[in-house]
Each structure stands twice: as structure tokens, then as C-alpha cells.
C-alpha positions as CSV (number, residue, x, y, z in Angstrom):
1,M,-29.6,123.7,-136.0
2,Q,-31.8,122.6,-138.9
3,V,-35.3,121.1,-138.5
4,D,-37.1,119.8,-141.5
5,K,-40.3,117.8,-142.2
6,H,-40.4,115.3,-145.0
7,V,-43.9,114.3,-146.0
8,I,-44.2,110.6,-146.9
9,D,-47.9,110.8,-147.6
10,Q,-51.0,112.6,-146.2
11,V,-50.7,110.8,-142.8
12,N,-47.0,110.0,-142.4
13,A,-43.9,112.3,-142.2
14,V,-40.3,112.3,-141.0
15,I,-39.0,115.1,-138.9
16,T,-35.2,115.5,-139.2
17,I,-33.1,117.5,-136.7
18,V,-29.5,118.2,-137.5
19,L,-27.3,119.6,-134.7
20,D,-23.8,121.1,-135.3
21,K,-21.2,121.6,-132.6
22,A,-22.2,125.3,-132.2
23,D,-25.7,124.3,-131.2
24,Y,-24.7,122.3,-128.1
25,Q,-21.1,123.3,-127.3
26,E,-21.9,126.2,-124.9
27,K,-24.3,124.1,-122.8
28,V,-21.8,121.2,-122.7
29,E,-19.0,123.4,-121.5
30,K,-21.2,125.1,-118.9
31,T,-22.3,121.7,-117.5
32,L,-18.7,120.4,-117.4
33,K,-17.6,123.6,-115.5
34,N,-20.3,122.9,-112.9
35,Y,-19.1,119.3,-112.6
36,R,-15.6,120.6,-112.1
37,K,-16.8,122.7,-109.1
38,K,-18.5,119.8,-107.4
39,A,-16.5,116.7,-108.6
40,N,-14.9,114.7,-105.8
41,V,-11.8,113.1,-107.5
42,P,-9.1,111.5,-105.3
43,G,-5.9,113.6,-105.3
44,F,-7.6,116.9,-106.1
45,R,-9.5,119.4,-104.0
46,P,-13.1,120.2,-105.2
47,G,-12.8,122.9,-107.9
48,N,-9.2,122.1,-108.8
49,V,-9.7,119.0,-110.9
50,P,-8.1,119.6,-114.3
51,A,-10.6,120.4,-117.0
52,G,-9.1,117.7,-119.2
53,L,-9.7,115.1,-116.6
54,I,-13.3,116.2,-116.0
55,N,-13.8,116.0,-119.8
56,K,-12.3,112.5,-119.9
57,L,-14.5,111.3,-117.0
58,Y,-17.8,113.0,-117.9
59,G,-17.5,114.6,-121.3
60,K,-19.2,111.8,-123.3
61,A,-22.1,111.4,-120.8
62,V,-22.7,115.2,-120.6
63,L,-22.5,115.5,-124.4
64,A,-25.1,112.8,-124.9
65,E,-27.4,114.2,-122.2
66,E,-27.3,117.8,-123.6
67,V,-27.8,116.7,-127.2
68,Q,-30.8,114.5,-126.2
69,Q,-32.3,117.3,-124.2
70,L,-31.8,119.8,-127.1
71,V,-33.3,117.4,-129.6
72,G,-36.3,116.7,-127.4
73,E,-37.0,120.5,-126.9
74,S,-36.5,121.2,-130.6
75,L,-38.8,118.4,-131.7
76,Y,-41.5,119.5,-129.2
77,N,-41.2,123.2,-130.3
78,Y,-41.3,122.3,-134.0
79,I,-44.5,120.3,-133.6
80,K,-46.1,123.1,-131.5
81,D,-45.0,126.0,-133.6
82,N,-46.1,124.3,-136.8
83,Q,-49.4,123.1,-135.2
84,L,-48.8,119.5,-136.3
85,N,-51.7,117.3,-135.1
86,I,-49.9,114.0,-134.6
87,L,-51.2,110.7,-133.4
88,G,-49.3,108.9,-130.7
89,E,-45.8,110.1,-130.1
90,P,-42.8,110.6,-132.5
91,M,-40.6,107.5,-132.8
92,A,-37.0,107.1,-133.8
93,S,-37.1,106.6,-137.5
94,L,-36.4,103.2,-139.1
95,D,-33.9,105.1,-141.2
96,Q,-32.1,106.7,-138.2
97,P,-28.4,106.9,-138.9
98,A,-26.0,105.6,-136.2
99,I,-24.9,108.1,-133.6
100,D,-21.3,108.0,-132.2
101,F,-20.6,110.5,-129.4
102,D,-16.9,109.6,-129.4
103,T,-16.2,110.7,-133.0
104,Q,-19.1,112.9,-134.3
105,E,-19.5,116.6,-133.9
106,S,-22.6,116.9,-136.1
107,F,-25.6,114.7,-135.3
108,T,-28.7,113.8,-137.3
109,F,-31.9,112.6,-135.6
110,M,-34.9,111.4,-137.6
111,F,-38.4,110.8,-136.2
112,D,-41.3,109.1,-137.8
113,V,-44.6,110.8,-137.0
114,A,-48.2,109.7,-137.6
115,L,-50.2,112.7,-138.8
116,S,-53.9,113.1,-138.0
117,P,-55.9,113.1,-141.3
118,E,-58.0,116.0,-142.3
119,L,-61.7,115.2,-141.7
120,T,-64.4,116.7,-143.9
121,F,-68.0,116.0,-142.9
122,T,-71.3,117.8,-142.5
123,L,-74.1,117.2,-139.9
124,N,-77.7,118.0,-140.7
125,K,-81.3,116.8,-140.2
126,K,-80.7,114.1,-142.9
127,D,-78.6,112.3,-140.3
128,T,-81.1,110.2,-138.2
129,I,-80.0,108.7,-134.9
130,P,-82.2,106.8,-132.5
131,Y,-82.7,108.1,-128.9
132,Y,-84.0,105.5,-126.5
133,T,-86.1,106.5,-123.5
134,I,-86.5,103.7,-120.9
135,N,-90.1,103.1,-119.8
136,I,-90.5,103.3,-116.0
137,T,-93.0,100.6,-115.0
138,E,-95.1,100.3,-111.9
139,D,-93.0,97.3,-110.9
140,M,-89.8,99.4,-111.0
141,V,-91.5,102.1,-108.9
142,N,-92.8,99.5,-106.4
143,E,-89.4,97.9,-106.1
144,Q,-87.7,101.3,-105.5
145,V,-90.4,102.3,-102.9
146,K,-89.9,98.9,-101.1
147,S,-86.1,99.5,-101.1
148,M,-86.6,103.0,-99.7
149,A,-89.0,101.8,-97.0
150,S,-86.6,99.0,-96.1
151,R,-83.6,101.4,-95.8
152,N,-85.7,103.7,-93.6
153,G,-87.1,101.1,-91.2
154,S,-86.3,100.4,-87.6
155,Y,-85.8,97.6,-85.1
156,V,-88.7,96.7,-82.9
157,K,-88.8,94.3,-79.9
158,V,-91.0,91.1,-80.4
159,D,-91.9,88.1,-78.3
160,V,-91.5,85.3,-80.8
161,A,-88.5,84.7,-83.0
162,E,-88.6,84.4,-86.8
163,E,-85.8,83.4,-89.0
164,K,-84.5,86.9,-89.8
165,D,-84.8,88.2,-86.3
166,V,-81.9,89.0,-83.9
167,V,-81.9,86.9,-80.7
168,K,-80.0,88.2,-77.7
169,G,-79.3,86.6,-74.4
170,Q,-76.8,84.7,-72.2
171,L,-74.8,81.7,-73.4
172,T,-73.7,79.1,-70.9
173,E,-71.5,76.0,-71.6
174,L,-73.1,72.7,-70.6
175,Q,-71.8,69.3,-69.4
176,A,-73.0,66.1,-71.0
177,D,-75.7,65.9,-68.3
178,G,-77.0,69.3,-69.2
179,Q,-75.6,71.1,-66.1
180,P,-73.4,74.2,-66.5
181,V,-69.7,73.5,-66.7
182,A,-67.9,74.7,-63.6
183,E,-66.0,77.8,-64.5
184,G,-67.1,77.1,-68.0
185,L,-67.6,79.6,-70.8
186,V,-70.4,82.1,-70.2
187,V,-71.1,84.9,-72.7
188,D,-73.3,87.7,-71.6
189,D,-75.2,89.7,-74.3
190,A,-74.6,87.0,-76.9
191,V,-76.2,87.7,-80.3
192,L,-77.5,85.2,-82.8
193,M,-79.5,85.3,-86.0
194,P,-81.3,82.1,-86.9
195,A,-81.0,83.0,-90.6
196,Y,-77.2,82.4,-90.4
197,V,-77.4,79.1,-88.6
198,K,-76.3,76.5,-91.1
199,E,-77.7,73.2,-89.7
200,A,-81.4,73.0,-90.2
201,G,-82.2,71.2,-86.9
202,E,-80.3,73.7,-84.8
203,K,-81.9,76.6,-86.7
204,A,-85.4,75.2,-86.1
205,K,-84.7,75.3,-82.3
206,F,-84.7,79.1,-82.4
207,I,-87.6,79.8,-84.9
208,G,-90.7,80.2,-82.7
209,S,-88.7,80.5,-79.5
210,T,-89.8,83.2,-77.0
211,V,-88.3,85.8,-74.7
212,G,-87.5,84.1,-71.4
213,Q,-87.1,80.6,-73.0
214,T,-83.8,78.7,-72.8
215,V,-82.7,77.0,-76.0
216,V,-80.1,74.2,-75.7
217,F,-78.1,73.9,-78.9
218,N,-74.7,72.9,-80.2
219,P,-72.7,75.9,-81.8
220,A,-70.2,73.6,-83.5
221,L,-73.0,71.7,-85.2
222,A,-75.0,74.9,-85.8
223,Y,-72.2,76.6,-87.7
224,D,-70.5,73.5,-89.1
225,K,-67.4,74.4,-87.1
226,A,-66.9,77.6,-89.1
227,E,-64.2,79.4,-87.0
228,T,-65.2,82.9,-87.8
229,E,-68.9,82.5,-86.8
230,L,-68.0,80.5,-83.7
231,A,-65.4,83.0,-82.5
232,S,-67.8,85.8,-83.0
233,L,-70.6,84.1,-81.0
234,L,-68.5,82.7,-78.2
235,R,-66.2,85.7,-78.0
236,V,-63.0,83.6,-78.1
237,A,-60.1,83.3,-80.5
238,K,-60.7,81.4,-83.7
239,D,-58.2,78.6,-82.8
240,V,-60.0,78.1,-79.5
241,A,-63.4,78.3,-81.0
242,V,-62.9,75.3,-83.3
243,T,-62.0,73.1,-80.3
244,I,-65.3,73.8,-78.4
245,E,-67.9,71.0,-79.1
246,S,-70.1,71.4,-76.0
247,D,-73.8,72.1,-76.0
248,F,-74.8,75.5,-74.7
249,A,-77.8,76.9,-73.1
250,F,-79.1,80.2,-74.7
251,E,-81.3,82.1,-72.3
252,I,-83.3,84.5,-74.5
253,K,-83.6,87.9,-73.1
254,E,-84.5,89.9,-76.1
255,I,-85.7,89.4,-79.7
256,T,-85.6,92.3,-82.2
257,R,-87.0,92.4,-85.7
258,Y,-86.2,94.9,-88.5
259,Q,-89.4,96.5,-89.6
260,E,-89.6,98.3,-92.9
261,G,-90.7,101.9,-92.8
262,E,-94.3,102.5,-93.6
263,L,-95.5,104.7,-96.4
264,N,-96.4,107.6,-94.2
265,Q,-95.4,111.2,-93.6
266,D,-92.4,110.2,-91.4
267,L,-91.0,108.2,-94.4
268,F,-91.7,111.0,-96.8
269,D,-90.0,113.5,-94.5
270,A,-87.0,111.3,-93.9
271,I,-86.3,110.9,-97.6
272,Y,-87.3,114.3,-99.2
273,G,-87.4,116.7,-96.2
274,K,-90.1,117.9,-94.0
275,D,-93.5,118.4,-95.8
276,V,-91.9,118.4,-99.2
277,V,-94.0,115.4,-100.1
278,T,-97.4,115.1,-98.4
279,S,-99.1,112.1,-100.1
280,E,-98.3,108.7,-101.3
281,A,-99.2,109.6,-104.9
282,D,-96.8,112.5,-104.8
283,F,-94.1,110.3,-103.2
284,R,-94.5,107.7,-106.0
285,E,-94.3,110.4,-108.7
286,R,-91.0,111.6,-107.1
287,V,-89.7,108.1,-107.0
288,K,-90.6,107.7,-110.7
289,A,-88.9,110.9,-111.6
290,S,-85.7,109.9,-109.7
291,I,-85.6,106.6,-111.6
292,E,-86.0,108.5,-114.9
293,A,-83.1,110.7,-113.9
294,Q,-81.0,107.7,-113.0
295,F,-81.6,106.2,-116.5
296,A,-81.1,109.5,-118.4
297,P,-77.3,109.1,-118.5
298,E,-77.8,105.6,-119.9
299,S,-80.0,107.0,-122.7
300,D,-77.4,109.6,-123.5
301,Y,-74.6,107.1,-123.5
302,R,-76.5,104.9,-125.9
303,F,-77.2,107.9,-128.0
304,M,-73.5,108.6,-128.4
305,V,-72.8,104.9,-129.2
306,D,-75.4,105.1,-132.0
307,A,-74.2,108.5,-133.1
308,K,-70.7,107.0,-133.5
309,N,-72.1,104.1,-135.6
310,V,-74.1,106.4,-137.8
311,L,-71.7,109.3,-138.2
312,L,-68.5,107.4,-138.7
313,K,-69.9,106.2,-142.0
314,K,-69.0,109.7,-143.2
315,L,-65.3,108.9,-142.6
316,S,-65.2,105.5,-144.2
317,D,-62.7,106.6,-146.9
318,V,-60.4,108.5,-144.6
319,A,-56.9,107.1,-144.5
320,F,-55.0,106.5,-141.3
321,P,-51.3,105.8,-140.6
322,V,-52.0,102.3,-139.6
323,D,-48.5,100.8,-139.9
324,T,-46.9,103.7,-137.9
325,L,-49.6,103.4,-135.2
326,K,-49.0,99.7,-135.0
327,R,-45.3,100.3,-134.4
328,W,-46.1,103.0,-131.8
329,V,-48.4,100.6,-129.9
330,L,-45.8,97.8,-129.9
331,T,-43.1,100.3,-128.7
332,T,-45.2,101.7,-125.9
333,K,-47.1,98.6,-124.7
334,K,-44.7,95.8,-124.0
335,D,-47.5,93.3,-123.3
336,Q,-48.8,93.6,-126.9
337,T,-47.8,91.3,-129.7
338,E,-48.0,91.9,-133.4
339,A,-50.9,89.5,-133.6
340,S,-52.8,91.2,-130.8
341,V,-52.2,94.7,-132.3
342,D,-53.4,93.5,-135.7
343,A,-56.5,92.1,-134.1
344,D,-57.2,95.3,-132.1
345,M,-56.2,97.8,-134.7
346,P,-59.6,98.1,-136.6
347,A,-61.4,98.9,-133.4
348,M,-58.6,101.3,-132.4
349,I,-58.9,103.2,-135.7
350,E,-62.7,103.5,-135.3
351,D,-62.3,104.9,-131.7
352,L,-59.6,107.2,-133.0
353,K,-61.9,108.4,-135.8
354,W,-64.7,109.1,-133.3
355,H,-62.3,110.9,-131.0
356,L,-61.1,113.1,-133.8
357,M,-64.6,113.8,-135.1
358,K,-65.7,114.9,-131.6
359,E,-62.6,117.1,-131.3
360,Q,-63.4,118.8,-134.6
361,I,-67.0,119.3,-133.6
362,V,-65.9,120.9,-130.4
363,K,-63.3,123.1,-132.1
364,E,-65.4,124.2,-135.1
365,N,-68.4,125.1,-132.9
366,N,-66.5,126.6,-130.0
367,L,-68.0,124.2,-127.6
368,T,-66.8,124.5,-124.0
369,V,-67.5,123.3,-120.5
370,T,-68.0,126.2,-118.1
371,D,-67.0,126.0,-114.4
372,A,-70.7,125.9,-113.5
373,E,-71.3,123.0,-115.9
374,L,-68.3,121.1,-114.5
375,L,-69.6,121.6,-110.9
376,E,-73.1,120.5,-111.9
377,T,-71.8,117.4,-113.5
378,A,-69.8,116.6,-110.4
379,K,-73.0,117.2,-108.3
380,K,-74.9,114.8,-110.6
381,V,-72.3,112.1,-109.9
382,T,-72.5,112.8,-106.2
383,R,-76.3,112.7,-106.2
384,A,-76.2,109.3,-108.0
385,Q,-73.8,108.0,-105.4
386,F,-76.1,109.1,-102.5
387,A,-79.2,107.8,-104.3
388,Q,-77.7,104.3,-104.2
389,Y,-78.2,104.4,-100.4
390,G,-81.7,105.9,-100.5
391,M,-80.5,109.4,-99.7
392,M,-82.6,111.6,-102.0
393,N,-82.7,114.8,-100.0
394,V,-79.0,115.7,-99.8
395,P,-78.5,119.3,-98.7
396,E,-77.1,121.6,-101.4
397,D,-74.1,122.6,-99.2
398,L,-73.2,119.0,-98.7
399,L,-73.5,118.3,-102.4
400,N,-71.2,121.3,-103.2
401,N,-68.6,120.1,-100.7
402,Y,-68.5,116.5,-102.0
403,A,-68.4,117.8,-105.6
404,G,-65.8,120.3,-104.8
405,D,-63.6,117.6,-103.2
406,M,-64.0,115.4,-106.3
407,L,-62.8,118.2,-108.6
408,K,-59.7,118.8,-106.5
409,K,-58.4,115.3,-107.4
410,E,-56.8,115.3,-110.8
411,E,-58.0,111.9,-112.0
412,S,-61.6,112.6,-110.7
413,R,-61.6,116.0,-112.3
414,Q,-60.5,114.7,-115.7
415,N,-63.2,112.0,-115.6
416,I,-65.9,114.5,-114.7
417,L,-64.6,116.9,-117.4
418,D,-64.8,114.1,-120.0
419,Q,-68.4,113.4,-118.9
420,A,-69.3,117.1,-119.1
421,M,-67.7,117.5,-122.5
422,S,-69.5,114.4,-123.8
423,A,-72.8,115.9,-122.6
424,V,-72.0,119.1,-124.4
425,V,-71.2,117.3,-127.6
426,A,-74.3,115.2,-127.2
427,G,-76.4,118.3,-126.7
428,Y,-75.0,119.8,-129.8
429,L,-75.7,116.7,-131.9
430,K,-79.3,116.5,-130.7
431,G,-79.8,120.0,-132.1
432,V,-78.3,119.5,-135.6
433,I,-79.4,115.9,-136.4
434,K,-82.8,114.2,-136.5
435,L,-83.7,112.3,-133.4
436,N,-85.7,109.1,-133.8
437,Q,-87.3,109.0,-130.4
438,K,-88.0,105.4,-129.1
439,S,-89.6,104.2,-125.9
440,I,-88.2,100.9,-124.7
441,S,-88.3,98.5,-121.8
442,V,-85.2,98.3,-119.6
443,E,-84.9,94.6,-120.7
444,D,-84.9,95.5,-124.4
445,F,-82.6,98.4,-123.7
446,N,-80.0,96.0,-122.2
447,K,-80.3,93.7,-125.2
448,L,-79.0,96.6,-127.4
449,Y,-75.5,95.7,-126.0
450,A,-75.9,92.0,-126.5
């Protein structure tokens, strides 16, 4: 076997693999012997099929399979042993000679490869990159406090119904004269919220109603014959619900109202743990700090976007194997066209430059993500998920369990590892370049992406 690399230019090469009969013959013969032991050919017992017949039946397919496998292994090992940093995957060369497994004993395989260019750049304090810190306003704190209070509220019984209250009672189907229908529909413990009643006149009947009062209304009119709402209220199948047009008497037995939690010690304990926070001022400071923590990843992400825009200027003259990469994309992504690849290629090259630059930064500076850093990143993701539901005081053991489960899933683990490595690179960059610190409103921050 002979494997050679022919350099076309700095970023393109052709790897040629030449196989002679001696390279594959032993494997082919071994495979055919195994076929002979197992082959089920009419007229012959297993293991007694003539070798010539086995070769005639399976020889070409076995030869092709063994040669292809040997070529694949040889190509992979050559790239690995010679530490070739290639982009994409090797492709059959445009100059690949024809292969005929019926007549040839020596085979030549040629592969076009796109080589990663060598990057030369330096980073120092002359490189200035903006870092945006989002201002946390009183309105933002107030909104978060209101949200927390709302999520930690409770239902209380009231006497007079408002639009958003829950009205409970007994529904009784009525005749045209207002009397109950004999053996008609009766729903005990019926539940209704005026806010979801669609027809204004029917809704108004319940607003201001009181416990013990009986409200006569028409469900079909109230809900505009919406089968889902009617079926839920009347406790019947949807196809039955849409046929019911009678008035009903709703005897109100209970009215409940959701009451937001008050800013008191009970609320502080529910969110942060018993006696961790003991005053409204401390509570608001903690809320502000939690909002700042939620926005910190946004600032870091924007920092890396701006770092890319600034630092890639150092690589403006670096050549890339554009034509080879275009062919690779068209080969591997069947939904792409030449026009779409041409349109996407400039952005793809910029992303590729940034990826290679970050890889080189990691390699040259021995940057790594420790197991502890990986777990902490997973815990940050978990905390953020819990925080969306107002759960700020998640026990450490629960965080560890959730984070550990995330890291057991390959896709989740890779995503978290990417986040952790990005944070490591960002931390390194902050130490070697000059940060232009800027405070900014959340509205203006969002405009940066416009």
C-alpha cells in the first residue's frame, strides 16, 4: 500500500491511496471462507459449497467491501498520524480514476481535502472590545417583585364576584318557562370564570353576583357555542355539548379569588428560605442581584459577538479553500443549491475563522474545562430554569441532581460543555485585551442586534 499527499496550494491537497492485491487478498480470502461455512446454496450442505462457486457468487461484493474498508481505515490513519487539520471531510477527487472490481487487481483512490490554514495573530491591550452591562432599573425590580408575589399568592373566599374570580356552584337545565327540565342536565360543583365568558351580556350577569345568588344564563350564547368550553362546563361530550341551547340556572355556592402574596416575611421565606431575608429592602436587593445574574450571560454573549467582529480583522488576509468547501457542503447537504451555498459561504467562512481562532487560543494557552466548572455551568443553567418559575431558593442537592442528570445526556452535556468552554475563552480574552466598559439600558442593548 502507498499513501501520498499532493499539495495543491496552502489550503488544498489530494491524498492518494494505491492498493495492490497483496494488501487486501488475505482479508478477502478469509471473508470468503467464512461465507463458505455459512452459505445456504441449493444442492450443497453448509460448509461444502465449492470455493469457486462461493467466489463467483460473492467474490466481487466481498472484494469491493474489503477494499473500501481498507481505504477508509488507511485514509483516517494517514490524517491522524500526520496531524492534518482538515475542514469538512475528504471527498472523492474530481480526478478519481475509474474502478473496475471485475478486471483490476491494483486500485487507486484519490481524495480532495480542504486544509485548515495556519493562523498567525497576537492579542494584547491594544485590542479594545466593548463590554455592555445592562442597567437594572427600579421598574424592572418592581415588575420582578410583582411577578414573585403573584406566583406565591393564594386563593381566598369572597362574597362578591369580579371578572377574574372563580365561581363554583350547581348548574340546572331550565325549560322555556324557567322551571327545571324534568330529568334534565344537572352539574354539581360546576366551575366558571367570568373572564372566559365571551358574550358581554352573559359575562355581566356574573360580575357583581354573590354567594347564594342564582344566575340564569345561556351557556351556548356565553361561549359562542365553543365545544371545548361547553363540554368542560356541562361535563358532557363535545358533540353533545354543541346541541344544548337551553338556559341554565347557576346557584352560586362559592367564589374564590387569587390574591397575590404580600411583601412580608412569609413571602421572603417562601422564596429565599426561612429568615435568609428579613426586610423589604434586603428582598429588593436580592431581586436586583438575581436580575443582574440573569443578564450576565447576555453581556458575555454580546462580548463574544463583538470580540469576533474586532479580532477577525486580524485574519482578513487568510486564504480558505472556498471552492472545496462549497463542493463539500453541496455533497453533504442535499437541500442546498449552488446559489444558496454561494450566498451563505461568506458568513460560513467568518464563522469558520472564529471557530479556528478560538480553537487556537484554547490550544496555545492550555485552556480547559474542569469537571467542577462543567458541573457549575450545568447548575447555572438549572438555576435559570427554576428562576423562570420564581423558585430562587432551590436546595443544593436538588441542583446537583438536576445538573447531574443533564450531564448524563450526550446532547445536553455537549451543549453545556460548549457553554463552559465559551466562558473560559471569554474569561481569557477579558484578561488580555482592553475592555471598554459600557452601561446600557435593556432596550438599547436589544437594539445592538437590530
